[in-house]
Phi, psi and omega in degrees: 000130177263124181260112183260114176280132178237119182222180181166191178258171177300133180062029179268347179105021180298323180297324178297312180295321177300321180294331177293321176295319181300318179298334179269009180061033177268127181296143182236127171260109186261113184301320180296315180294319179298315180299314179299318180293318179296324178299327180277327190254339184257102183297325179300312179297311182303311182291327178295319178292316181303313182291314183299318184262009176054054183248151174283287173226159182207159173247172178299323180297317178302315181299315180304316180294327180287313190272332183289343178267357187213107183302323182293317179294323179297316178297321179297315180298314180298322180297325178284311189284322186305314180302323179294315181294316180298317179301318180297315178302312182301317180296316181294318181296323179298316180295323186276343188310321185272342187251338185252142176277321179226151170216141180256130176256097183274098187228104180303319183258041184305311181285321180298324180273002180055050181254015181304324184294344178277354185245143174272331181210146183235130176249130176249131177265120186251147172214148178299141186301325180297316178293319179302314179298312181301313181297318182292319178300315182291312184296315186255006180055053183248160171281167180299320180298316180295318180297315180299319180301318180291320179296317182288347179283350180250164174300138180304139181302324180300324178291316180299321180299318183299327185255012176262160178282324181224152177232132173252119179274112183256028182277346182253214183275173184297325180299318180296318178296315180297319178302314180295317179303312182299315181297315182293316182294324176298320178297317180297318179296320179296322185266007188298337179280345181278322185286000000 
């Protein structure tokens, strides 16, 4: 089984690339969805966050408002949540190992969470920062200042590109993104016996 790490920055177009894998019926382990689900189903995680941030009850939106304004709080939250998410990934990968040829690990904070070892190959979805800001402002209805704060809370996209195996530039139209995706996935398929 080839484990394809898919990462990028907020509003860089990672979901678009993920949808191309989905169209090929390749299973996707989505870190954001797993995290959201764990918040609902894992009482240990929920209570640990509640206690750490001194909250009565909270939603994901409440958490976002608390941590995006404070780098220290964001790091604290990640330190609590990442082990739970990583454990879930490890369990799922073990189950899929015998039945799947490929699996995509869709992880926005792949490098920040130090999950590179779970991937055989890593694709980073890149977008120019000006476009990234515009897309994020439009998508999340944010001011430029709020959008920048969220972008700056992650490792710079330029850094992620340097340490990834492949980069998809999503600054142009969808056709251009799809062409790059097809070329890269063909390369991965050709080299699967090497990894």
